[in-house]
Backbone bond lengths (Angstrom), bond angles and torsions (degrees), N, CA, C in turn:
res aa  C-N    CA-C-N  psi(-1)  N-CA   C-N-CA  omega(-1)  CA-C   N-CA-C  phi
1 M - - - 1.429 - - 1.527 107.20 -
2 T 1.343 113.85 135.86 1.478 121.78 174.41 1.551 107.02 -75.81
3 L 1.286 116.23 124.97 1.482 120.36 176.08 1.512 110.92 -90.28
4 L 1.377 116.38 -46.86 1.418 123.10 -176.20 1.484 109.46 -128.96
5 S 1.345 118.16 135.34 1.478 119.74 174.90 1.485 106.30 -148.27
6 T 1.342 114.53 159.81 1.397 124.00 170.20 1.502 108.58 -130.70
7 Q 1.384 113.04 149.11 1.539 120.08 174.96 1.519 108.97 -129.01
8 G 1.310 116.12 116.01 1.458 120.63 176.80 1.474 115.35 62.14
9 L 1.310 116.95 30.82 1.509 119.32 -168.30 1.552 107.29 -74.64
10 S 1.360 113.50 127.17 1.472 120.29 -175.52 1.546 109.72 -138.26
11 R 1.261 114.73 148.62 1.545 120.53 170.80 1.482 112.64 -145.01
12 N 1.314 115.65 129.59 1.471 119.48 -179.65 1.551 104.79 -119.49
13 F 1.325 114.97 144.80 1.431 122.06 172.51 1.549 110.52 -120.35
14 D 1.342 117.84 113.49 1.458 120.75 -177.96 1.482 112.43 49.14
15 G 1.312 117.64 42.84 1.425 120.46 174.54 1.516 113.16 87.07
16 L 1.300 118.22 -6.68 1.520 122.27 178.48 1.526 108.02 -93.96
17 R 1.300 116.80 136.06 1.508 124.28 -174.51 1.573 105.90 -90.35
18 A 1.320 113.29 107.52 1.439 119.76 174.91 1.506 115.44 -84.75
19 V 1.372 112.83 -45.77 1.400 122.07 179.28 1.529 106.49 -135.20
20 H 1.328 118.17 137.15 1.485 119.10 -172.44 1.527 109.34 -136.58
21 D 1.370 114.60 114.11 1.435 122.23 163.36 1.562 114.66 54.16
22 V 1.364 112.94 47.89 1.542 116.78 -171.97 1.517 104.46 -92.73
23 D 1.329 112.47 126.54 1.458 120.85 170.32 1.571 104.54 -106.58
24 F 1.304 116.98 130.47 1.442 121.78 -168.96 1.512 108.60 -149.14
25 D 1.345 119.01 130.50 1.479 124.95 179.40 1.512 110.06 -128.77
26 L 1.356 113.22 124.87 1.445 119.04 178.05 1.582 109.89 -120.42
27 P 1.303 112.32 109.54 1.480 114.60 178.81 1.468 115.98 -71.71
28 E 1.327 117.61 150.71 1.493 121.53 179.91 1.546 109.69 -61.07
29 G 1.290 118.20 137.78 1.427 121.60 179.53 1.546 117.96 88.22
30 Q 1.336 115.22 -1.88 1.470 118.44 -178.01 1.536 112.29 -95.60
31 V 1.280 112.70 150.78 1.494 120.64 168.93 1.537 105.70 -103.10
32 R 1.324 115.61 113.06 1.438 121.05 -178.41 1.552 110.65 -111.96
33 A 1.285 120.00 128.05 1.470 123.89 173.45 1.467 110.11 -95.88
34 L 1.334 119.59 136.76 1.359 125.18 171.33 1.520 111.44 -113.74
35 I 1.273 116.01 114.82 1.508 118.07 -175.51 1.525 108.68 -126.55
36 G 1.368 114.37 170.30 1.458 121.64 -178.67 1.519 109.09 160.50
37 P 1.307 116.14 161.96 1.432 121.17 176.29 1.516 114.10 -63.66
38 N 1.293 120.01 163.83 1.456 122.46 173.09 1.489 110.26 -57.45
39 G 1.357 119.42 135.27 1.429 122.16 -179.91 1.556 113.34 84.67
40 A 1.345 117.57 7.09 1.395 119.09 -179.82 1.493 117.54 -74.89
41 G 1.343 116.77 -14.69 1.407 122.10 -178.56 1.470 116.80 105.49
42 K 1.334 116.61 10.59 1.470 120.60 -176.32 1.437 115.18 -63.40
43 T 1.387 116.45 -49.55 1.433 122.99 179.35 1.562 112.36 -62.67
44 T 1.316 115.23 -43.48 1.435 119.48 175.88 1.496 112.51 -60.57
45 F 1.332 119.04 -43.53 1.416 124.92 177.95 1.532 110.17 -60.49
46 V 1.306 117.95 -49.64 1.466 122.07 -176.95 1.552 107.11 -67.11
47 S 1.287 119.57 -36.50 1.512 122.36 -177.75 1.559 107.75 -65.30
48 M 1.308 119.66 -33.69 1.452 120.28 173.30 1.504 113.92 -71.85
49 L 1.318 116.78 -30.07 1.513 119.08 174.87 1.497 109.22 -67.42
50 C 1.359 117.83 -38.39 1.427 121.04 -173.73 1.566 113.86 -85.49
51 G 1.324 116.00 -16.35 1.440 118.37 -177.58 1.471 113.70 94.90
52 R 1.282 120.13 9.69 1.507 122.06 -179.80 1.514 109.49 -73.73
53 I 1.318 114.78 -34.52 1.477 121.96 172.53 1.503 108.82 -130.72
54 L 1.318 116.37 158.96 1.468 119.95 179.67 1.490 110.44 -104.04
55 P 1.311 120.10 148.41 1.484 118.92 179.21 1.474 115.36 -70.46
56 S 1.290 115.15 153.17 1.516 122.00 168.98 1.504 110.89 -69.21
57 S 1.386 114.36 -39.15 1.457 120.60 177.98 1.526 106.04 -158.89
58 G 1.366 114.66 168.06 1.386 120.12 -177.48 1.557 114.00 88.90
59 R 1.335 117.82 -177.20 1.437 118.45 -176.48 1.542 110.39 -148.51
60 V 1.356 113.47 155.71 1.444 122.51 175.49 1.509 109.12 -117.77
61 M 1.392 113.30 130.61 1.456 122.62 -178.28 1.532 107.10 -114.29
62 F 1.333 117.01 139.40 1.423 123.50 179.96 1.487 109.31 -142.24
63 G 1.332 120.14 115.94 1.413 124.71 -177.96 1.482 112.21 62.62
64 G 1.287 118.21 28.51 1.457 122.57 -179.37 1.495 116.03 86.91
65 K 1.333 118.24 2.22 1.473 125.76 -178.25 1.504 110.92 -109.52
66 D 1.299 117.93 139.79 1.448 124.41 173.97 1.526 106.78 -74.85
67 I 1.327 119.21 114.97 1.415 121.79 -179.40 1.502 112.46 -116.53
68 S 1.308 116.73 15.33 1.411 121.71 -167.95 1.573 115.86 -56.55
69 H 1.331 112.26 -29.83 1.503 118.95 -178.49 1.513 113.27 -115.52
70 L 1.293 116.39 16.07 1.471 119.14 175.97 1.489 110.13 -82.79
71 P 1.412 118.71 141.14 1.442 120.72 174.12 1.488 111.74 -64.36
72 A 1.378 113.82 165.86 1.490 117.63 -176.69 1.551 112.96 -60.85
73 H 1.329 115.43 -37.23 1.466 116.46 -176.27 1.495 113.05 -67.57
74 R 1.325 115.97 -30.65 1.555 120.31 176.46 1.488 108.66 -68.96
75 R 1.319 120.06 -37.88 1.407 121.56 178.49 1.520 114.25 -66.02
76 I 1.323 114.68 -38.54 1.470 121.62 174.33 1.543 107.84 -57.69
77 N 1.309 116.12 -46.79 1.469 122.75 -177.97 1.578 108.91 -59.71
78 L 1.278 117.72 -28.74 1.473 120.28 -177.82 1.560 109.05 -83.49
79 G 1.326 117.11 -7.91 1.510 114.39 179.05 1.489 116.26 116.10
80 M 1.340 119.31 20.84 1.459 125.23 -178.00 1.553 105.79 -113.69
81 A 1.311 114.88 127.72 1.477 121.30 172.63 1.509 112.84 -128.33
82 Y 1.306 119.36 150.32 1.406 118.09 -173.79 1.525 110.07 -155.14
83 T 1.347 115.63 154.19 1.438 125.54 172.92 1.497 107.27 -123.16
84 F 1.393 118.66 148.42 1.439 120.72 -177.96 1.541 108.82 -118.42
85 Q 1.312 112.86 174.16 1.504 118.36 -175.63 1.465 112.75 -61.49
86 I 1.323 117.72 -37.09 1.474 122.25 178.68 1.537 106.45 -91.08
87 T 1.270 118.38 124.01 1.439 121.81 -176.57 1.527 110.53 -65.74
88 S 1.354 113.90 142.55 1.448 118.56 -173.15 1.559 110.20 -129.40
89 V 1.317 116.52 35.77 1.477 121.35 177.35 1.525 109.71 -76.07
90 F 1.268 114.15 161.28 1.503 119.23 177.54 1.502 106.11 -91.15
91 A 1.345 115.04 104.43 1.465 122.81 -168.70 1.554 111.67 -62.42
92 N 1.336 119.31 -34.44 1.403 118.86 -173.89 1.583 113.06 -91.20
93 L 1.317 117.87 4.56 1.418 124.65 175.29 1.568 109.81 -103.56
94 S 1.314 114.97 155.09 1.461 120.63 -178.95 1.548 110.37 -72.01
95 V 1.291 118.38 163.56 1.435 120.34 174.23 1.529 111.18 -55.97
96 F 1.314 117.71 -43.93 1.484 121.51 179.43 1.518 110.66 -59.62
97 E 1.372 116.11 -43.91 1.434 119.99 -174.41 1.515 110.01 -68.09
98 N 1.326 116.70 -38.09 1.446 119.80 -179.84 1.558 110.94 -59.24
99 V 1.328 114.53 -48.26 1.510 119.89 178.73 1.537 111.14 -66.39
100 A 1.369 114.90 -37.29 1.445 117.13 -178.74 1.495 112.17 -61.22
101 L 1.387 116.49 -38.15 1.462 121.89 176.59 1.560 113.25 -55.20
102 A 1.333 110.78 -45.63 1.433 117.07 178.47 1.539 112.99 -68.47
103 A 1.308 115.07 -40.67 1.479 120.38 -179.28 1.540 114.80 -61.66
104 R 1.340 111.49 -29.42 1.519 117.20 -176.88 1.543 110.81 -71.47
105 R 1.368 117.97 -6.78 1.435 118.14 173.15 1.525 113.24 -65.45
106 R 1.443 114.25 -22.41 1.443 115.21 -176.03 1.498 111.73 -133.50
107 V 1.356 123.02 -8.03 1.503 124.35 179.90 1.507 107.29 -137.81
108 A 1.291 114.75 165.50 1.456 119.81 -179.09 1.518 112.78 -146.36
109 G 1.319 119.31 162.67 1.456 123.87 172.69 1.516 112.19 63.84
110 A 1.282 112.90 -129.41 1.513 118.80 -173.77 1.534 111.87 -74.58
111 E 1.343 118.45 -8.72 1.425 122.42 -179.06 1.579 109.71 -78.48
112 V 1.276 117.77 -22.19 1.455 123.13 -173.43 1.514 112.21 -63.18
113 A 1.339 117.60 -54.19 1.481 120.29 -173.30 1.551 113.78 -58.55
114 P 1.361 120.84 -43.87 1.470 121.33 177.59 1.580 111.49 -60.91
115 V 1.314 117.00 -36.91 1.413 119.83 179.27 1.549 109.38 -65.51
116 V 1.323 113.30 -49.43 1.488 117.23 178.55 1.487 114.69 -56.81
117 N 1.313 115.62 -50.58 1.482 123.34 177.52 1.496 112.16 -54.30
118 A 1.347 118.39 -42.76 1.436 125.26 -177.80 1.506 110.26 -64.17
119 V 1.342 117.50 -49.13 1.438 117.98 -175.79 1.511 112.28 -75.99
120 L 1.306 119.52 -27.56 1.457 120.98 173.59 1.535 110.18 -66.11
121 G 1.269 117.61 -34.79 1.446 124.07 172.97 1.519 112.36 -64.03
122 R 1.286 116.03 -40.38 1.512 121.03 -176.42 1.581 109.80 -68.34
123 V 1.332 117.26 -32.36 1.503 120.56 -177.07 1.510 111.61 -99.01
124 G 1.325 117.34 -1.16 1.426 117.35 178.04 1.499 118.06 86.20
125 L 1.319 117.97 17.37 1.478 121.91 -177.17 1.563 109.55 -112.40
126 H 1.286 117.06 20.71 1.410 119.29 -177.02 1.493 116.61 -69.12
127 E 1.328 115.64 -16.74 1.522 122.24 177.22 1.489 110.32 -91.30
128 R 1.356 120.72 1.00 1.475 120.56 -176.21 1.593 113.78 -124.48
129 P 1.320 119.44 30.95 1.442 117.34 -173.22 1.496 115.95 -65.54
130 D 1.340 120.07 -20.81 1.440 121.73 -177.88 1.530 111.99 -100.84
131 Q 1.289 116.87 -0.73 1.475 119.82 -177.17 1.558 108.01 -79.07
132 N 1.323 115.41 139.48 1.474 121.53 177.60 1.528 107.66 -62.95
133 A 1.304 119.40 131.86 1.455 121.97 177.65 1.533 112.85 -56.24
134 G 1.288 116.66 -37.14 1.449 119.88 179.53 1.574 115.12 -66.13
135 D 1.305 115.70 -14.57 1.424 121.03 175.68 1.488 118.26 -92.82
136 L 1.335 111.23 -8.23 1.507 117.70 177.59 1.581 108.67 -70.10
137 S 1.300 114.48 156.21 1.509 122.34 168.67 1.513 106.22 -64.90
138 Y 1.333 112.69 163.29 1.486 117.33 -177.41 1.558 106.19 -64.16
139 G 1.281 118.02 -41.21 1.518 117.38 -178.42 1.477 111.58 -64.07
140 H 1.317 119.57 -36.93 1.439 119.57 178.86 1.560 112.10 -73.27
141 Q 1.313 119.24 -27.27 1.379 125.69 172.42 1.577 109.65 -61.08
142 R 1.357 113.60 -42.07 1.468 117.95 178.50 1.517 110.89 -63.46
143 L 1.302 116.10 -43.86 1.480 120.98 174.73 1.509 112.18 -58.98
144 L 1.326 115.72 -42.19 1.493 121.16 178.63 1.589 109.86 -59.42
145 E 1.271 113.56 -42.31 1.493 119.33 176.70 1.510 111.20 -58.45
146 I 1.344 116.21 -45.82 1.505 121.28 178.27 1.499 108.95 -59.11
147 A 1.351 117.30 -46.07 1.399 123.08 178.57 1.561 111.86 -55.95
148 M 1.346 115.27 -41.98 1.419 120.14 -178.24 1.578 109.27 -67.18
149 G 1.286 116.94 -32.64 1.455 122.68 176.25 1.508 109.26 -70.59
150 L 1.273 117.48 -45.40 1.511 120.34 179.65 1.497 112.63 -63.80
151 A 1.371 118.09 -32.51 1.422 118.45 -176.18 1.513 113.95 -66.88
152 Q 1.308 114.73 -12.74 1.473 121.92 175.23 1.498 113.05 -86.54
153 A 1.357 118.53 -4.97 1.499 123.28 -178.45 1.564 109.48 48.36
154 P 1.370 113.63 55.47 1.508 117.02 -174.77 1.507 111.93 -72.65
155 R 1.358 111.76 154.60 1.461 118.03 172.48 1.542 107.81 -77.33
156 L 1.404 115.83 -32.26 1.436 120.50 179.53 1.547 109.30 -132.75
157 L 1.319 114.29 125.22 1.446 120.10 178.45 1.534 108.09 -110.43
158 I 1.313 116.45 119.79 1.489 120.18 177.97 1.524 109.63 -106.74
159 L 1.316 116.03 124.08 1.474 120.44 -175.66 1.560 109.11 -121.94
160 D 1.289 113.47 118.25 1.522 120.79 -178.52 1.524 109.25 -99.67
161 E 1.348 115.20 108.06 1.467 120.09 -179.70 1.497 114.54 55.87
162 P 1.341 118.64 47.66 1.469 118.78 -173.30 1.512 114.38 -66.33
163 T 1.310 120.89 -24.38 1.452 121.03 -175.15 1.594 110.63 -93.28
164 Q 1.291 117.98 -0.85 1.438 121.97 176.79 1.516 110.40 -61.12
165 G 1.345 116.83 120.81 1.422 120.04 177.27 1.556 115.61 91.77
166 L 1.385 111.23 -2.73 1.477 115.26 -178.12 1.559 110.04 -88.80
167 T 1.350 115.52 150.45 1.467 118.89 173.64 1.510 108.96 -73.65
168 D 1.394 115.72 170.06 1.463 119.31 177.08 1.470 114.25 -57.56
169 Q 1.403 114.67 -40.25 1.458 117.26 177.89 1.515 112.23 -66.73
170 E 1.310 119.47 -38.70 1.420 123.22 177.69 1.555 110.93 -65.25
171 I 1.258 114.86 -39.03 1.512 119.16 175.59 1.519 110.92 -61.50
172 A 1.313 115.27 -42.94 1.488 120.43 -178.98 1.564 106.48 -65.17
173 D 1.311 119.17 -40.77 1.502 124.01 179.60 1.556 105.12 -64.78
174 F 1.285 116.60 -43.14 1.528 116.85 -176.55 1.557 109.51 -63.83
175 K 1.310 118.64 -40.28 1.426 121.62 176.19 1.507 110.71 -55.52
176 A 1.379 114.95 -46.52 1.438 118.37 178.57 1.539 113.89 -63.08
177 L 1.352 112.48 -38.02 1.460 118.99 176.88 1.570 112.13 -58.73
178 I 1.279 116.61 -45.76 1.411 122.50 178.81 1.534 111.46 -59.92
179 G 1.335 111.69 -45.19 1.508 114.96 174.76 1.480 116.05 -60.75
180 D 1.310 116.39 -30.57 1.484 123.48 174.71 1.518 111.83 -72.48
181 L 1.311 117.98 -39.67 1.462 124.43 -175.07 1.530 111.47 -73.42
182 K 1.317 117.72 -26.70 1.424 120.88 -174.37 1.528 115.54 -51.05
183 A 1.333 111.46 -33.85 1.494 115.50 -177.30 1.527 115.61 -65.83
184 T 1.367 115.64 -20.80 1.438 119.43 -172.77 1.536 115.47 -126.60
185 T 1.302 116.20 -15.89 1.481 122.63 -169.31 1.503 113.13 -134.12
186 T 1.309 116.66 132.62 1.516 120.64 170.08 1.532 106.70 -82.14
187 I 1.290 112.82 137.08 1.473 119.99 -172.17 1.545 109.75 -125.92
188 L 1.313 116.79 128.26 1.441 124.54 165.45 1.475 110.21 -109.88
189 L 1.321 117.83 120.88 1.484 125.20 -168.34 1.578 105.52 -121.08
190 I 1.334 110.89 119.62 1.496 119.58 170.20 1.495 108.74 -98.30
191 E 1.317 119.23 111.42 1.441 119.04 -165.43 1.549 112.66 -148.17
192 H 1.370 117.87 137.75 1.369 118.91 176.44 1.510 114.34 -98.87
193 N 1.347 117.18 -14.69 1.408 121.35 -177.12 1.492 107.14 -80.41
194 M 1.367 119.29 105.87 1.424 123.67 -169.76 1.574 110.19 -71.49
195 S 1.308 117.42 -27.21 1.498 115.58 175.20 1.564 112.37 -63.78
196 V 1.384 114.24 -33.91 1.432 116.42 178.42 1.506 108.33 -70.21
197 V 1.376 117.48 -45.39 1.458 124.84 -179.68 1.541 110.75 -55.09
198 M 1.317 113.30 -50.30 1.507 117.84 -178.27 1.486 111.15 -65.09
199 E 1.297 121.69 -32.66 1.432 121.47 -175.09 1.487 116.17 -87.36
200 V 1.377 119.18 -30.73 1.414 120.70 -173.17 1.507 116.82 -107.90
201 A 1.380 116.67 -22.50 1.412 119.42 -175.66 1.555 116.50 -81.14
202 D 1.326 118.37 138.55 1.455 122.07 171.66 1.540 110.05 -79.91
203 I 1.278 115.04 -41.35 1.499 122.24 179.64 1.485 109.38 -138.99
204 V 1.338 114.62 145.84 1.463 119.09 178.19 1.550 109.49 -120.28
205 T 1.323 115.18 135.09 1.468 121.56 175.33 1.516 106.02 -112.01
206 V 1.311 117.37 132.76 1.469 123.44 -179.85 1.474 108.12 -110.40
207 L 1.351 115.23 124.52 1.493 120.60 170.22 1.496 111.48 -102.52
208 N 1.351 115.15 143.53 1.442 119.28 175.22 1.512 106.53 -150.57
209 F 1.337 118.24 130.21 1.470 120.80 -176.81 1.564 113.73 51.00
210 G 1.368 113.32 36.35 1.438 117.99 174.87 1.484 114.36 79.46
211 E 1.299 121.06 4.79 1.448 123.82 -177.55 1.569 111.42 -127.09
212 V 1.290 115.47 156.27 1.477 118.22 176.58 1.499 110.89 -71.78
213 L 1.286 118.80 116.93 1.483 124.59 179.20 1.542 112.09 -85.56
214 A 1.307 113.42 -39.84 1.475 119.25 -175.32 1.558 109.99 -162.75
215 E 1.253 116.74 158.00 1.394 122.22 178.93 1.542 110.01 -155.98
216 G 1.326 117.41 138.09 1.473 121.16 177.67 1.480 111.29 161.22
217 P 1.376 117.14 -170.80 1.437 121.38 176.35 1.565 112.02 -58.27
218 P 1.334 116.48 152.87 1.451 117.92 -175.88 1.552 115.27 -53.97
219 E 1.373 117.53 -41.77 1.461 118.74 -176.64 1.495 109.61 -68.31
220 A 1.305 118.38 -37.98 1.529 118.44 -179.90 1.471 112.45 -72.02
221 V 1.338 119.57 -33.48 1.415 121.62 176.63 1.582 108.64 -67.69
222 H 1.314 114.89 -44.87 1.430 119.96 -174.00 1.577 107.96 -63.35
223 A 1.269 119.30 -30.79 1.432 125.28 -177.84 1.570 111.97 -88.25
224 N 1.260 118.49 -5.51 1.453 122.00 -178.42 1.524 110.55 -70.99
225 P 1.359 118.78 124.27 1.432 119.81 -176.28 1.464 113.66 -62.76
226 A 1.342 117.78 -36.16 1.451 122.19 177.51 1.435 113.28 -64.55
227 V 1.330 119.51 -36.13 1.423 124.05 177.76 1.522 110.64 -70.68
228 Q 1.304 115.67 -43.05 1.483 122.30 178.93 1.500 108.19 -60.91
229 A 1.314 120.70 -39.87 1.416 122.33 -177.73 1.507 111.93 -71.84
230 A 1.303 117.37 -40.02 1.523 124.59 -173.93 1.517 110.50 -81.62
231 Y 1.326 118.32 -37.31 1.435 119.11 -166.29 1.537 114.63 -129.07
232 L 1.286 117.35 -40.87 1.493 118.46 -169.71 1.481 112.39 -87.71
233 G 1.307 117.65 -10.88 1.459 124.90 174.15 1.554 113.23 72.04
234 T 1.305 113.73 27.29 1.490 116.77 -178.89 1.552 111.42 -116.71
235 G 1.311 115.71 6.22 1.467 121.31 -176.71 1.523 110.03 -101.31
Protein backbone atom coordinates (compact mmCIF):
# COMPACT_ATOMS: atom_id res chain seq x y z
CA MET A 1 0.00 0.00 0.00
CA THR A 2 1.20 3.50 -0.85
CA LEU A 3 1.34 5.60 2.31
CA LEU A 4 2.59 8.89 0.86
CA SER A 5 2.47 10.14 -2.70
CA THR A 6 2.72 13.36 -4.67
CA GLN A 7 1.38 14.18 -8.11
CA GLY A 8 2.86 17.04 -10.09
CA LEU A 9 4.12 18.71 -6.92
CA SER A 10 5.71 22.09 -7.65
CA ARG A 11 6.81 25.16 -5.75
CA ASN A 12 8.04 28.49 -7.09
CA PHE A 13 9.58 31.35 -5.10
CA ASP A 14 9.38 34.77 -6.78
CA GLY A 15 9.40 33.13 -10.18
CA LEU A 16 12.25 30.76 -9.36
CA ARG A 17 11.45 27.06 -9.69
CA ALA A 18 12.49 25.20 -6.53
CA VAL A 19 10.51 21.97 -7.12
CA HIS A 20 8.94 21.08 -10.44
CA ASP A 21 6.30 18.48 -11.26
CA VAL A 22 7.48 15.77 -8.85
CA ASP A 23 5.60 12.46 -8.83
CA PHE A 24 6.61 10.42 -5.80
CA ASP A 25 5.29 7.20 -4.23
CA LEU A 26 6.38 5.86 -0.85
CA PRO A 27 4.97 2.43 0.06
CA GLU A 28 4.14 1.61 3.65
CA GLY A 29 7.02 -0.12 5.46
CA GLN A 30 9.78 1.20 3.20
CA VAL A 31 12.91 3.14 4.08
CA ARG A 32 13.35 5.74 1.33
CA ALA A 33 16.41 7.96 1.04
CA LEU A 34 16.13 11.33 -0.67
CA ILE A 35 19.47 12.63 -1.91
CA GLY A 36 20.78 15.33 -4.20
CA PRO A 37 23.24 18.23 -4.36
CA ASN A 38 22.76 21.37 -2.31
CA GLY A 39 20.00 23.48 -3.83
CA ALA A 40 18.34 20.46 -5.46
CA GLY A 41 15.00 21.20 -3.78
CA LYS A 42 15.07 18.50 -1.10
CA THR A 43 14.14 20.71 1.84
CA THR A 44 11.44 22.52 -0.14
CA PHE A 45 9.97 19.18 -1.23
CA VAL A 46 9.94 17.80 2.31
CA SER A 47 8.51 21.06 3.67
CA MET A 48 5.55 20.61 1.31
CA LEU A 49 5.09 17.04 2.52
CA CYS A 50 5.03 18.24 6.14
CA GLY A 51 2.85 21.30 5.58
CA ARG A 52 5.43 23.91 6.45
CA ILE A 53 4.89 25.45 3.02
CA LEU A 54 2.09 24.95 0.53
CA PRO A 55 2.64 23.85 -3.07
CA SER A 56 2.27 26.20 -6.02
CA SER A 57 0.60 23.30 -7.84
CA GLY A 58 0.12 19.55 -7.52
CA ARG A 59 -1.01 17.57 -4.51
CA VAL A 60 0.17 15.48 -1.56
CA MET A 61 -1.68 12.30 -0.56
CA PHE A 62 -1.20 10.55 2.79
CA GLY A 63 -3.02 7.37 3.73
CA GLY A 64 -5.33 7.85 0.77
CA LYS A 65 -6.31 11.41 1.78
CA ASP A 66 -5.48 14.64 -0.01
CA ILE A 67 -3.54 16.66 2.58
CA SER A 68 -2.12 19.27 0.18
CA HIS A 69 -3.58 22.21 2.06
CA LEU A 70 -3.66 20.87 5.61
CA PRO A 71 -1.52 22.75 8.15
CA ALA A 72 1.45 20.95 9.69
CA HIS A 73 -0.26 20.14 13.01
CA ARG A 74 -3.13 18.39 11.21
CA ARG A 75 -0.64 16.23 9.32
CA ILE A 76 1.06 15.31 12.59
CA ASN A 77 -2.33 14.22 13.94
CA LEU A 78 -2.71 11.91 10.92
CA GLY A 79 0.53 10.10 11.82
CA MET A 80 3.39 12.10 10.29
CA ALA A 81 6.42 13.10 12.38
CA TYR A 82 9.55 14.88 11.26
CA THR A 83 12.86 16.39 12.29
CA PHE A 84 14.67 19.13 10.41
CA GLN A 85 18.28 20.15 9.81
CA ILE A 86 18.12 22.85 12.48
CA THR A 87 17.36 21.31 15.85
CA SER A 88 14.09 22.43 17.40
CA VAL A 89 14.28 21.04 20.93
CA PHE A 90 13.11 23.06 23.92
CA ALA A 91 16.47 24.09 25.34
CA ASN A 92 15.23 24.98 28.84
CA LEU A 93 13.36 21.73 29.35
CA SER A 94 14.91 18.40 30.31
CA VAL A 95 15.40 15.56 27.88
CA PHE A 96 12.51 13.72 29.53
CA GLU A 97 10.20 16.74 29.36
CA ASN A 98 10.93 17.29 25.66
CA VAL A 99 9.94 13.73 24.80
CA ALA A 100 6.95 13.86 27.16
CA LEU A 101 5.56 16.85 25.26
CA ALA A 102 5.66 14.83 22.06
CA ALA A 103 4.28 11.69 23.73
CA ARG A 104 1.23 13.57 24.98
CA ARG A 105 0.00 13.85 21.40
CA ARG A 106 -1.18 10.24 21.76
CA VAL A 107 -1.06 9.19 25.45
CA ALA A 108 -1.88 10.81 28.79
CA GLY A 109 -1.36 10.46 32.51
CA ALA A 110 0.54 7.43 33.75
CA GLU A 111 1.08 6.19 30.17
CA VAL A 112 3.49 9.02 29.34
CA ALA A 113 6.53 7.99 31.41
CA PRO A 114 6.82 4.42 30.03
CA VAL A 115 6.64 5.75 26.46
CA VAL A 116 9.30 8.36 27.17
CA ASN A 117 11.64 5.91 28.86
CA ALA A 118 11.22 3.38 26.04
CA VAL A 119 12.09 5.81 23.24
CA LEU A 120 15.01 7.32 25.19
CA GLY A 121 16.36 3.79 25.46
CA ARG A 122 15.97 3.24 21.74
CA VAL A 123 18.03 6.32 20.82
CA GLY A 124 20.64 5.91 23.56
CA LEU A 125 19.63 8.83 25.76
CA HIS A 126 18.26 6.77 28.65
CA GLU A 127 21.07 7.93 30.96
CA ARG A 128 20.30 11.63 30.37
CA PRO A 129 16.60 12.12 31.23
CA ASP A 130 17.19 15.01 33.65
CA GLN A 131 19.74 16.89 31.55
CA ASN A 132 18.60 20.17 30.01
CA ALA A 133 18.22 19.75 26.26
CA GLY A 134 20.15 22.95 25.66
CA ASP A 135 23.19 21.44 27.39
CA LEU A 136 23.32 18.42 25.08
CA SER A 137 25.87 18.21 22.29
CA TYR A 138 24.53 18.92 18.81
CA GLY A 139 24.59 15.22 17.99
CA HIS A 140 22.62 14.32 21.11
CA GLN A 141 20.10 17.04 20.30
CA ARG A 142 19.56 15.32 16.94
CA LEU A 143 18.95 12.04 18.74
CA LEU A 144 16.53 13.79 21.09
CA GLU A 145 14.57 15.06 18.11
CA ILE A 146 14.33 11.53 16.78
CA ALA A 147 13.08 10.39 20.18
CA MET A 148 10.43 13.11 20.09
CA GLY A 149 9.31 11.83 16.72
CA LEU A 150 9.22 8.21 17.85
CA ALA A 151 7.17 9.10 20.94
CA GLN A 152 4.30 9.95 18.62
CA ALA A 153 4.33 6.38 17.16
CA PRO A 154 4.10 7.83 13.65
CA ARG A 155 3.07 5.98 10.52
CA LEU A 156 5.69 8.07 8.69
CA LEU A 157 8.92 9.41 10.19
CA ILE A 158 10.72 12.05 8.10
CA LEU A 159 14.34 12.68 9.10
CA ASP A 160 16.31 15.57 7.58
CA GLU A 161 20.08 15.04 7.89
CA PRO A 162 19.74 12.97 11.08
CA THR A 163 23.39 11.88 11.21
CA GLN A 164 24.82 15.38 10.85
CA GLY A 165 26.99 16.03 13.90
CA LEU A 166 26.95 12.44 15.13
CA THR A 167 30.09 10.50 16.02
CA ASP A 168 31.00 7.33 14.13
CA GLN A 169 29.58 5.21 16.95
CA GLU A 170 26.37 7.25 17.03
CA ILE A 171 26.03 6.82 13.27
CA ALA A 172 26.46 3.06 13.68
CA ASP A 173 23.79 3.11 16.39
CA PHE A 174 21.53 5.17 14.13
CA LYS A 175 21.82 2.58 11.35
CA ALA A 176 20.83 -0.13 13.82
CA LEU A 177 17.90 2.00 15.02
CA ILE A 178 16.58 2.39 11.46
CA GLY A 179 16.83 -1.37 11.00
CA ASP A 180 14.81 -1.81 14.18
CA LEU A 181 12.16 0.76 13.16
CA LYS A 182 11.54 -0.73 9.72
CA ALA A 183 9.14 -3.30 11.14
CA THR A 184 6.69 -0.68 12.37
CA THR A 185 7.44 2.67 10.71
CA THR A 186 7.77 4.01 7.18
CA ILE A 187 10.82 6.26 6.96
CA LEU A 188 11.82 9.05 4.59
CA LEU A 189 15.46 9.96 5.10
CA ILE A 190 17.16 13.05 3.67
CA GLU A 191 20.83 12.25 4.05
CA HIS A 192 24.24 13.26 2.65
CA ASN A 193 26.18 10.41 4.27
CA MET A 194 26.26 7.87 1.46
CA SER A 195 27.37 5.01 3.70
CA VAL A 196 24.15 5.51 5.68
CA VAL A 197 22.10 5.69 2.48
CA MET A 198 23.68 2.58 1.01
CA GLU A 199 23.20 0.57 4.18
CA VAL A 200 19.71 1.50 5.36
CA ALA A 201 17.66 2.56 2.32
CA ASP A 202 15.45 0.20 0.36
CA ILE A 203 15.02 2.72 -2.46
CA VAL A 204 16.80 6.00 -3.23
CA THR A 205 15.24 9.02 -4.96
CA VAL A 206 17.62 11.62 -6.40
CA LEU A 207 16.51 15.23 -6.83
CA ASN A 208 18.40 17.67 -9.04
CA PHE A 209 17.24 21.17 -10.02
CA GLY A 210 13.91 20.43 -8.37
CA GLU A 211 13.16 17.35 -10.47
CA VAL A 212 13.57 13.59 -10.00
CA LEU A 213 16.83 12.62 -11.68
CA ALA A 214 16.83 8.93 -10.77
CA GLU A 215 15.16 6.40 -8.52
CA GLY A 216 15.88 2.81 -7.61
CA PRO A 217 17.83 0.49 -5.29
CA PRO A 218 20.92 2.08 -3.71
CA GLU A 219 23.44 0.13 -5.78
CA ALA A 220 21.75 1.01 -9.08
CA VAL A 221 21.43 4.69 -8.18
CA HIS A 222 25.06 4.84 -7.04
CA ALA A 223 26.16 3.37 -10.39
CA ASN A 224 23.97 5.70 -12.46
CA PRO A 225 26.25 7.95 -14.60
CA ALA A 226 23.83 10.88 -14.40
CA VAL A 227 23.78 10.66 -10.61
CA GLN A 228 27.55 10.40 -10.46
CA ALA A 229 27.91 13.51 -12.61
CA ALA A 230 25.31 15.56 -10.74
CA TYR A 231 25.91 14.53 -7.16
CA LEU A 232 28.58 11.95 -6.41
CA GLY A 233 31.37 13.85 -8.12
CA THR A 234 32.66 10.87 -10.07
CA GLY A 235 31.30 11.74 -13.49
